[in-house]
Phi, psi and omega in degrees: 000330186300128177090000183235149177281143175281155184304319181301337184263350187301312181294334186283325188255328189277074173263140187305316184294319182290316180296319180297320180292315183292331178268000179279183184293340182251354190273313187259104181290348178291346175298335179295335179268004180091014181282157176262126180294133180244169177296329180248038186296146176285153176261123177257107182266014186075030184227156183238106185292336179296323178292331176296316183293332182276346177083196186284132176223172177296328177296323179294321179293321176296321179296328178301311181295318179297316181296316180300317181295314181295320180293321179296319178294321183288324183295332180293335186251357185242146178283167177300148185257002186300319184301310183290325178297315181293323184288317186278316186262352179069030182241129178271116178242129176284155181299128179076009182291321182221106188298310185297317183289325178298317179291323177298319177297323176297321177297318180294329183287336181264172180291152182297322182293319180293321177297322179297322181289331181280312178239095190299309179212122180304136181299140180297131181086015181298319179293321178297320179296313178297318181300314182285324181295327179273006178081026178087186185296338186297327183241339184257303186295329182294345180271351176282156177303133187299313183297315183296313182291316182295321178294318180301317181289317185294333179277358180234036179292343177295328176291319179293327175301319178295318181298322181273001177075026179280347175257170182277354183291131180298148181297327183296339182281339182235331176071017180289145184252129181300329182295325177288326177296320178296323178294321180291324180296338180297339185266002175272148178293333177220148179266121178304139187294336184289348179269003186298314182294318180294319178293325178295318178296322179290322182293329182248015183284173181283333181279137183288325185293131178089352183298309186295318178299317180294321180295323179289323179291335179281349183298125180090358179289143181286143178072019183281318186299315178300322179291320179292325178296321177294318179291330180294336179253018180287167181285324183288133181295316182298321179294321178294321180298311183289328176295319178295319178296320179293323177295323178295329179271353182289333182074009182267117182297331181293346178286346181299322180294322178298315182293318179297320178294324179292321180296322184297328183247004182277136178254335180284126185291329180293316179294318180297321181295316182288330176293319178294320177297322178294320177297318178297322179295330179278000179086014180274155176281131185241359182297336180291346180270359178268183179262149171281177186296316181297318179293325179294317179296318179295321178297320180294321183288327181270344185270353182265013183288322183275144178287156178288148173300158185300323183291339181244015183294335181295339180295333179289342181267001179290140178274082186286145181280166173284135183255153178229144177286171184293344177266005178094350180284145181290143178271153177301153181295335181286345188290316183298308178297330179290320178297321178296315180294317182299316180294318181294322180293327180288329175074020179252109181288349180207163176056044177267091185293321180295323177291319180298326178291341175271327181288340182294346178281346182265154176283167187295320181295323178293320178297318179293317180297316179296320181295319181294317180296316181295316181295316180296316179294321179296315181291318181299316180291327184281333185255009179291126186248154182298325182292345178272355184266153167243146191299314185280320184292321182253028182306321180295339181285335180285142179296142184305318182292327177290323178296319177296325177296319176303311184296317182295318179294323179296322183290320183274352179094107186264358182261010181294335182291341179274353191297136174239138179290132178255124182304133178085356180236142179290148180293146178279146175277162177304325181295324180292339178274348187298326183288345185263001186239145179250162178301326179296323178293323177297319180298317179297321179296314182293323181297325179281342184255000181240180182249036180295329188087193186268340190253146178287319185207180181226144177258008186296325179295342178254026183297336179298334179296340179295339179297337176291342185268008182293344180275352180289155174298148181298330180295324179292317179292322178296321178299316178295319179297317179292327175300318178293315182297329182275312189254344183222051184293344178284350180272065184301309179300322178293322179296320178296322178296319178292324177295320177296323177295317180296328181296338179281347183283141177284168177095188184266353182301313179300318182296316180296318182291317180291327175296319178296316181294318181295332183265340185242341186286135180269334178287122186295322183294319178291321179297315180293324178295320177296321179294319178297318180292322176297318179296322179291325178287329178282338175234074187301162180283059184214127182296329182295321181278323183294337179299331184287324186249001182284137177280134179296152183265134183275132176278341180266159182278000000 
């Protein structure tokens, strides 16, 4: 199979003009290595697909720098490649739209020998470097010509077989990652049927990476619903969660009965929440799974008996507004603190369906007022810094044992370490220095000598309370997110929670903001999170939209 196209792809790729070009003197760069052009010849783009499967390595980063340097040198001597690319491949590329492909086109436009002299041997991992630098297939590979990329991948399915473990070779010998294989399969017009079992394991696996891609690739696969129904009733919570998510992306209306039956007997709130989200994605009515007003009030009165955990105790100090029901009647005073506690306990900063079914009983102004108070309090508590504190005014914020440490050091004299011997005078004892030091000076000394960091506390354990802020305008959430990115960039988990919250907002604001973060952010984790959210927004959790971009499933192997 290696090196040859499979029959399902033959009509799609073997067009006379493309084959003639690729087998011509400028088309197949493998001729530089002495290869003989074949009817099914591989395309060598100066990239190594094996490095793609292995993911980011130090070699890939080195290849990035080498590739950039060589491409910069080559671009100075080569004309733009857009004309020949557009003519041969039928793809309209704007000048400078894709640096790597433009230079590759310039190489194809010139003689093979001259190209060989300019770029002697493409650096190993060049494709991996480009792939990772562009944030993976979600933002980089999709800009390549479809025919060229799909043919390149389809002729190297033996590598994907290794990644999915379809061969006997141990994984330790090659290190290929199934999640990268799933991303590459997204660019084929059809998914080979032999990958169905491997994709199913990836879609319901314990690792988060690759799940969504595998779930989308499984859409339309035969015999999927019976397997998902079995997983939906499994003992493991994670397996039930991913099975419900896969059913929501399946677009099959018959999955609604399975999800409704699971909700009726499910006790875990996380599983119940994802089942309701899957039902909503299938177009089913979900309001019946919420509480009526009387049950909500009773739940609020009985749920406030236990004290909040220490990490979320600051939520009890929020100055919450008075709430009103959708008919204008005032809500009980217990309802606002209960909603805050309920959201914080669930720990979902976005897509909290169970919380949304409770918020629908409130009028719009009450929802906005509650959201603003929660967001301001959450940010204020999370960004409070030690340098903003004074010892006496914020004394309750200091941990009791640390306060006692301050006092003890103050009593014995904490400035003795600064003592310098003065000629002709006897050295002072620590006690003699005690009168010269204040508690604030001790605090400054300890702050410089300990590993407390810059912040007094963290609001990350209460990130679930952010789900109450989903009713705020997207501009307000974006303002808070940019405030964190500018002044508190070290709060990575909190920034990701705010990004997830922004993704729930309607309109184009989330897409524009995530595009900006993905293109300008230097922190890899934040950049990748923005790319993941962009990919999720471009393929929403909705069967009606996914039908447009889903790749058909191949019945043949």
